[in-house]
ZAMARGU-4260 file (C-alpha; in steps of 0.2 Angstrom, whole numbers, plus 5000, padded with zeros to 4 digits):
<rodrens>
0) 5632/5173/5646 | 5631/5154/5646 | 5642/5141/5654 | 5655/5141/5641 | 5656/5160/5640
5) 5659/5161/5659 | 5673/5148/5657 | 5681/5159/5644 | 5679/5174/5655 | 5688/5165/5669
10) 5702/5161/5657 | 5704/5179/5653 | 5703/5184/5672 | 5718/5171/5674 | 5728/5181/5661
15) 5723/5197/5670 | 5729/5189/5687 | 5746/5184/5680 | 5748/5202/5673 | 5744/5210/5691
20) 5755/5197/5699 | 5770/5201/5688 | 5767/5220/5692 | 5768/5216/5710 | 5784/5206/5708
25) 5792/5220/5699 | 5787/5232/5713 | 5794/5220/5726 | 5811/5218/5716 | 5814/5236/5716
30) 5810/5238/5735 | 5822/5223/5739 | 5835/5230/5728 | 5835/5247/5737 | 5835/5237/5754
35) 5850/5227/5748 | 5860/5243/5743 | 5858/5249/5761 | 5863/5232/5768 | 5879/5233/5758
40) 5882/5251/5763 | 5881/5258/5745 | 5866/5269/5747 | 5864/5283/5746 | 5880/5285/5737
45) 5875/5273/5723 | 5858/5270/5717 | 5861/5260/5702 | 5872/5244/5701 | 5867/5232/5686
50) 5876/5217/5694 | 5867/5219/5711 | 5850/5222/5702 | 5851/5206/5692 | 5857/5196/5707
55) 5842/5203/5717 | 5830/5200/5703 | 5835/5182/5700 | 5835/5178/5719 | 5818/5186/5721
60) 5810/5178/5706 | 5817/5161/5712 | 5811/5163/5730 | 5793/5168/5724 | 5793/5154/5711
65) 5798/5141/5724 | 5785/5147/5736 | 5771/5148/5722 | 5776/5131/5715 | 5776/5123/5732
70) 5759/5129/5735 | 5752/5124/5718 | 5759/5107/5720 | 5751/5105/5737 | 5734/5111/5729
75) 5735/5097/5716 | 5724/5087/5728 | 5710/5100/5725 | 5699/5110/5736 | 5700/5097/5750
80) 5718/5104/5754 | 5710/5122/5757 | 5696/5115/5768 | 5708/5105/5779 | 5720/5120/5781
85) 5705/5130/5787 | 5701/5117/5800 | 5687/5108/5791 | 5682/5090/5793 | 5674/5079/5780
90) 5656/5078/5784 | 5650/5060/5781 | 5632/5055/5782 | 5634/5043/5796 | 5643/5056/5806
95) 5631/5071/5803 | 5619/5078/5815 | 5602/5085/5810 | 5609/5101/5804 | 5623/5093/5795
100) 5611/5081/5787 | 5600/5095/5780 | 5616/5103/5773 | 5620/5086/5764 | 5603/5085/5757
105) 5603/5102/5750 | 5620/5099/5742 | 5614/5082/5734 | 5599/5090/5727 | 5608/5105/5719
110) 5621/5093/5712 | 5608/5081/5704 | 5599/5096/5698 | 5615/5104/5689 | 5622/5087/5683
115) 5638/5088/5693 | 5647/5076/5704 | 5640/5078/5722 | 5654/5088/5730 | 5662/5083/5746
120) 5656/5094/5761 | 5668/5100/5774 | 5662/5107/5791 | 5672/5121/5799 | 5667/5116/5816
125) 5676/5129/5826 | 5670/5144/5815 | 5655/5152/5823 | 5652/5165/5809 | 5641/5164/5794
130) 5652/5159/5780 | 5655/5146/5766 | 5666/5143/5751 | 5668/5131/5736 | 5685/5125/5730
135) 5692/5114/5716 | 5699/5114/5699 | 5683/5107/5690 | 5665/5104/5694 | 5671/5085/5695
140) 5682/5088/5710 | 5674/5102/5719 | 5672/5103/5738 | 5660/5114/5748 | 5665/5121/5765
145) 5652/5128/5778 | 5655/5135/5795 | 5646/5128/5810 | 5638/5146/5813 | 5630/5145/5795
150) 5621/5129/5801 | 5616/5136/5817 | 5609/5153/5812 | 5601/5150/5795 | 5585/5141/5790
155) 5583/5130/5775 | 5579/5143/5763 | 5593/5154/5768 | 5605/5139/5768 | 5599/5134/5751
160) 5603/5152/5745 | 5621/5151/5751 | 5623/5134/5743 | 5616/5141/5727 | 5629/5155/5728
165) 5643/5142/5730 | 5637/5131/5716 | 5638/5147/5705 | 5656/5148/5708 | 5658/5129/5704
170) 5648/5131/5687 | 5656/5147/5682 | 5674/5143/5682 | 5678/5154/5698 | 5686/5140/5708
175) 5700/5136/5697 | 5705/5155/5696 | 5703/5156/5715 | 5715/5141/5718 | 5728/5148/5706
180) 5727/5164/5715 | 5731/5155/5732 | 5746/5147/5724 | 5753/5162/5716 | 5751/5174/5731
185) 5759/5161/5742 | 5775/5166/5733 | 5773/5184/5739 | 5770/5177/5757 | 5786/5167/5755
190) 5796/5184/5755 | 5787/5189/5771 | 5791/5173/5779 | 5809/5174/5774 | 5811/5191/5782
195) 5802/5185/5798 | 5815/5170/5799 | 5829/5183/5797 | 5822/5193/5811 | 5819/5178/5823
200) 5837/5171/5821 | 5845/5189/5821 | 5857/5184/5835 | 5865/5171/5824 | 5871/5184/5812
205) 5885/5196/5815 | 5892/5208/5802 | 5906/5214/5814 | 5908/5228/5826 | 5915/5240/5813
210) 5900/5236/5802 | 5889/5252/5800 | 5878/5245/5786 | 5860/5239/5788 | 5860/5225/5801
215) 5854/5208/5795 | 5839/5209/5807 | 5834/5226/5800 | 5836/5218/5783 | 5824/5205/5789
220) 5812/5218/5795 | 5813/5226/5777 | 5809/5210/5769 | 5794/5208/5781 | 5788/5226/5776
225) 5791/5222/5758 | 5781/5206/5760 | 5768/5215/5768 | 5767/5227/5754 | 5766/5212/5743
230) 5751/5205/5753 | 5742/5221/5751 | 5745/5220/5732 | 5738/5202/5734 | 5723/5209/5742
235) 5721/5222/5728 | 5722/5208/5715 | 5710/5197/5725 | 5698/5211/5726 | 5700/5215/5707
240) 5696/5197/5702 | 5683/5192/5714 | 5671/5207/5718 | 5661/5206/5701 | 5661/5187/5703
245) 5652/5188/5720 | 5638/5199/5711 | 5636/5185/5698 | 5635/5172/5711 | 5622/5181/5721
250) 5611/5183/5705 | 5614/5165/5700 | 5608/5159/5717 | 5592/5168/5715 | 5590/5161/5698
255) 5593/5143/5705 | 5580/5145/5718 | 5568/5159/5712 | 5569/5164/5730 | 5578/5181/5733
260) 5571/5181/5751 | 5582/5167/5756 | 5598/5176/5751 | 5592/5192/5757 | 5589/5184/5774
265) 5607/5179/5775 | 5613/5196/5771 | 5601/5204/5784 | 5609/5192/5797 | 5626/5196/5792
270) 5623/5214/5795 | 5619/5209/5813 | 5631/5195/5815 | 5649/5190/5810 | 5656/5181/5795
275) 5675/5182/5800 | 5685/5166/5803 | 5698/5163/5816 | 5708/5151/5806 | 5726/5157/5801
280) 5722/5151/5783 | 5708/5164/5781 | 5719/5177/5774 | 5725/5166/5759 | 5708/5160/5755
285) 5698/5176/5759 | 5692/5178/5741 | 5684/5161/5741 | 5671/5164/5754 | 5653/5169/5754
290) 5656/5184/5765 | 5671/5194/5771 | 5682/5182/5781 | 5694/5195/5788 | 5693/5208/5801
295) 5687/5225/5794 | 5700/5238/5792 | 5703/5256/5787 | 5707/5250/5770 | 5692/5238/5769
300) 5684/5247/5754 | 5699/5246/5744 | 5706/5229/5749 | 5690/5219/5753 | 5687/5204/5742
305) 5668/5206/5744 | 5656/5220/5739 | 5648/5230/5753 | 5633/5220/5760 | 5621/5235/5757
310) 5626/5234/5738 | 5623/5215/5738 | 5606/5218/5746 | 5601/5232/5734 | 5606/5221/5719
315) 5597/5205/5724 | 5582/5215/5729 | 5582/5223/5712 | 5582/5206/5702 | 5565/5204/5693
320) 5558/5187/5699 | 5540/5193/5702 | 5534/5184/5687 | 5544/5167/5691 | 5538/5153/5701
325) 5545/5152/5719 | 5555/5137/5724 | 5542/5124/5730 | 5543/5117/5747 | 5546/5099/5751
330) 5527/5096/5753 | 5524/5104/5736 | 5535/5092/5727 | 5528/5081/5714 | 5533/5063/5710
335) 5545/5059/5696 | 5532/5048/5688 | 5521/5063/5685 | 5521/5070/5667 | 5530/5086/5670
340) 5545/5076/5676 | 5546/5064/5660 | 5564/5064/5653 | 5567/5075/5638 | 5574/5091/5633
345) 5568/5107/5641 | 5559/5119/5630 | 5545/5110/5623 | 5544/5099/5607 | 5553/5113/5597
350) 5568/5112/5608 | 5584/5117/5599 | 5603/5113/5601 | 5605/5131/5607 | 5593/5128/5621
355) 5602/5112/5626 | 5619/5122/5626 | 5612/5136/5636 | 5606/5123/5649 | 5624/5117/5652
360) 5630/5123/5669 | 5613/5130/5674 | 5600/5125/5687 | 5582/5130/5687 | 5568/5127/5700
365) 5561/5114/5688 | 5578/5104/5688 | 5579/5107/5707 | 5561/5100/5710 | 5565/5085/5698
370) 5580/5081/5709 | 5571/5083/5725 | 5557/5071/5718 | 5569/5058/5712 | 5578/5058/5729
375) 5562/5057/5739 | 5556/5042/5728 | 5572/5032/5732 | 5569/5016/5743 | 5576/5019/5760
380) 5588/5004/5757 | 5596/5013/5742 | 5596/5030/5751 | 5606/5023/5766 | 5616/5012/5754
385) 5624/5026/5745 | 5630/5033/5761 | 5640/5017/5767 | 5656/5012/5759 | 5652/4993/5756
390) 5634/4996/5751 | 5640/5010/5739 | 5651/4998/5730 | 5637/4985/5729 | 5626/4998/5721
395) 5639/5002/5708 | 5641/4983/5704 | 5622/4981/5704 | 5620/4995/5691 | 5631/4984/5680
400) 5621/4968/5681 | 5609/4963/5667 | 5592/4963/5674 | 5583/4957/5658 | 5593/4941/5655
405) 5594/4929/5670 | 5608/4918/5661 | 5619/4933/5658 | 5616/4939/5676 | 5621/4923/5683
410) 5637/4923/5673 | 5641/4940/5680 | 5637/4935/5698 | 5648/4919/5696 | 5662/4930/5690
415) 5660/4943/5704 | 5660/4929/5717 | 5678/4925/5711 | 5684/4943/5715 | 5673/4950/5729
420) 5668/4943/5746 | 5651/4933/5747 | 5643/4946/5758 | 5646/4960/5745 | 5640/4949/5731
425) 5624/4946/5741 | 5621/4964/5744 | 5624/4967/5725 | 5610/4956/5721 | 5598/4964/5733
430) 5601/4981/5727 | 5600/4975/5709 | 5582/4969/5712 | 5577/4986/5719 | 5585/4996/5705
435) 5577/4985/5692 | 5560/4991/5699 | 5565/5010/5697 | 5564/5021/5682 | 5579/5020/5671
440) 5582/5039/5673 | 5587/5036/5691 | 5603/5027/5686 | 5615/5041/5683 | 5609/5051/5699
445) 5612/5035/5709 | 5630/5034/5703 | 5633/5052/5708 | 5625/5050/5725 | 5637/5035/5728
450) 5653/5045/5723 | 5657/5055/5739 | 5658/5039/5749 | 5667/5029/5735 | 5680/5043/5734
455) 5685/5039/5752 | 5693/5023/5746 | 5711/5023/5742 | 5717/5026/5724 | 5721/5007/5722
460) 5703/5003/5728 | 5695/5015/5717 | 5704/5008/5702 | 5699/4990/5708 | 5681/4996/5709
465) 5682/5002/5691 | 5690/4986/5685 | 5677/4976/5693 | 5663/4986/5684 | 5672/4983/5668
470) 5674/4964/5672 | 5655/4963/5675 | 5652/4972/5658 | 5664/4960/5649 | 5655/4945/5657
475) 5639/4949/5648 | 5648/4944/5632 | 5642/4959/5622 | 5647/4976/5630 | 5631/4987/5630
480) 5630/5006/5628 | 5624/5007/5646 | 5639/4998/5652 | 5650/5010/5643 | 5641/5025/5650
485) 5642/5018/5668 | 5661/5015/5666 | 5664/5032/5658 | 5655/5041/5672 | 5662/5031/5686
490) 5680/5032/5680 | 5678/5051/5677 | 5670/5054/5694 | 5683/5044/5703 | 5698/5053/5695
495) 5700/5065/5709 | 5704/5050/5720 | 5714/5040/5707 | 5724/5053/5699 | 5721/5071/5706
500) 5728/5082/5692 | 5720/5097/5685 | 5717/5097/5666 | 5724/5111/5655 | 5718/5117/5638
505) 5728/5109/5624 | 5717/5111/5609 | 5711/5127/5603 | 5707/5124/5585 | 5694/5111/5578
510) 5708/5104/5566 | 5717/5097/5581 | 5702/5087/5587 | 5692/5084/5570 | 5694/5065/5570
515) 5688/5063/5588 | 5673/5075/5585 | 5668/5064/5570 | 5670/5048/5579 | 5659/5054/5594
520) 5645/5061/5582 | 5646/5044/5572 | 5642/5035/5588 | 5628/5046/5593 | 5620/5045/5576
525) 5621/5026/5577 | 5614/5025/5594 | 5599/5036/5589 | 5595/5026/5574 | 5598/5008/5580
530) 5580/5003/5579 | 5576/4989/5566 | 5567/5001/5554 | 5582/5013/5554 | 5592/5014/5538
535) 5610/5018/5535 | 5604/5034/5526 | 5596/5039/5542 | 5612/5037/5551 | 5622/5046/5538
540) 5610/5060/5538 | 5610/5062/5557 | 5629/5061/5557 | 5631/5074/5543 | 5619/5086/5551
545) 5629/5086/5567 | 5646/5088/5558 | 5640/5104/5549 | 5637/5111/5566 | 5655/5111/5570
550) 5666/5126/5567 | 5674/5127/5550 | 5666/5111/5545 | 5665/5116/5526 | 5684/5117/5526
555) 5687/5100/5534 | 5688/5083/5526 | 5672/5073/5529 | 5670/5055/5527 | 5657/5048/5515
560) 5650/5036/5529 | 5651/5038/5548 | 5667/5031/5554 | 5666/5015/5564 | 5674/5012/5581
565) 5674/5002/5597 | 5671/5008/5615 | 5690/5009/5618 | 5692/5021/5604 | 5677/5031/5609
570) 5684/5033/5626 | 5701/5039/5620 | 5692/5052/5609 | 5682/5059/5623 | 5697/5060/5634
575) 5705/5071/5620 | 5690/5082/5618 | 5691/5085/5637 | 5707/5095/5634 | 5699/5107/5621
580) 5695/5125/5625 | 5678/5130/5632 | 5672/5137/5615 | 5677/5121/5606 | 5667/5111/5619
585) 5652/5122/5616 | 5653/5118/5598 | 5655/5099/5602 | 5640/5099/5614 | 5630/5109/5601
590) 5634/5096/5587 | 5630/5081/5598 | 5613/5089/5604 | 5609/5093/5586 | 5612/5075/5581
595) 5601/5069/5595 | 5587/5081/5591 | 5586/5079/5573 | 5573/5065/5572 | 5563/5074/5586
600) 5564/5058/5597 | 5576/5055/5612 | 5579/5037/5618 | 5585/5034/5635 | 5601/5028/5628
605) 5604/5044/5618 | 5600/5054/5634 | 5612/5044/5644 | 5626/5045/5631 | 5624/5064/5628
610) 5624/5067/5647 | 5639/5056/5649 | 5649/5064/5635 | 5645/5082/5642 | 5649/5077/5660
615) 5666/5069/5655 | 5670/5086/5646 | 5667/5095/5662 | 5651/5102/5655 | 5638/5098/5668
620) 5621/5096/5660 | 5606/5095/5670 | 5591/5083/5669 | 5581/5085/5653 | 5563/5090/5657
625) 5549/5090/5645 | 5531/5084/5646 | 5529/5082/5628 | 5545/5072/5623 | 5545/5054/5630
630) 5559/5042/5633 | 5558/5025/5624 | 5568/5011/5632 | 5579/5002/5619 | 5594/4991/5623
635) 5609/4996/5613 | 5624/4986/5608 | 5642/4991/5604 | 5644/5004/5590 | 5649/4996/5574
</rodrens>
């Protein structure tokens, strides 16, 4: 299965989750109804009373809904809420020790290789077991949590295997399902907590000396027991949903690294050591962890959220990787200036749109090596700059400066001095000079490297940053395609800080987003044929070729010429496409790739625009690698 099929499977699992959750609620309603009959002294004489049953049903559903909706509202902030509840602290580069720095390096490499925003990393300092988790709604707002024991007991290859496992959960749509599971099951926990409250305040309730029914404290115990049954049902639901996903994540980690020994080494150590957590929040989040986070029990085989270690070892050992290259060491990395790291589409000169689609949400050793090499070639000032807040802002501004026209750059700097401190402007100029000496393909990774630090700003400061980048673009007098790409990526990456809401699927048919799809394909066709020798017929042919890759294209109305637009309209269309179903997104990315590949040439602007569109659709696309297909530099102007 590719990225989009995994996303659809995750949606199907969500429907399965809701069905199992509804069944659990039905069982709990019946149990609470029976307890209520005893409380009112009606049982065992009367077992059926429609009025009481409806009353109990309504109250139970409301209580569970309140508990679930409250938790879901709390989780709107994303995976950081889970990490903080588990006792994690945000691991920032300037606060990280040697072990923490190694972890951050691996996460950065994996993120750049897969094309997602660099996740925030939380360290569970008090947890001595070997464990980790990934949490979030989309790849754009994911966080990774790692226990201190993981850093202490694993070497780099083993840690890389664990992080690869967690990146699989990020890329395969598991995180959203896991967060929904936490929210829904909190409603069941609410029943248990209500019973515990009645038990604790039992002395405040009196039903009278003559009362021979069930005392209120006993009713509280009954609710605790029923809530406990609900929690067991929750464990069953988590086990049903997550076990197969763990096998998939293990296999994906081996695929990412081509090094099954790393993951097997972790499993071997888990057989001798501990993966349990001491945090009270471990129960609710147990299905999100790399290993079993709870104490083993008699019911472990039935209720465990993770497959047995012996089975995981057997499956990883059975993966056929003997004919694939192993993950190179740092000493074996090659420079990004070498031919094998030239930008282009993987798969050789005959690459197809299908191959591009299949690369979405995937990581290969070649991509990983490319990411490591890019990072190793960064000047020390930039490497340190992306890890400090003011410097990261200066780098974002520097990326928006025109490095080819001094007059335009001076106009931009004059504008920036009016809205930002002089020291920040001076840093911006310094970074701009360094960035201008680097290959253009480093620009998008540089944005992603700066994002974790930029997200530490308040929502208002993040908005101000985006407005300043927009102001620098406007100050050029003619908005370029690169400025649009930079603003689109920066705004999208900072959304978890500006407006932390999860996106839902609103469009499931191509008819609903047909005009938006046409507009995006029109822009890509124009960008790919903006050279002086390109004709309007070339643009129209590329546009039509992309359009006919869309589903039901023959049934839709098609314009005679590619529609014109400005960048504002383009951004609105991309935002609408972001709300499409995974299958529709797959068709859109396929059509975009087909439009780009039609002439068998890929410009830097085409590569940047295609990746920016895919990333904004939450379809992470890795760096394009191909020794035979080069990138030509050509400055683009606004689409007509």
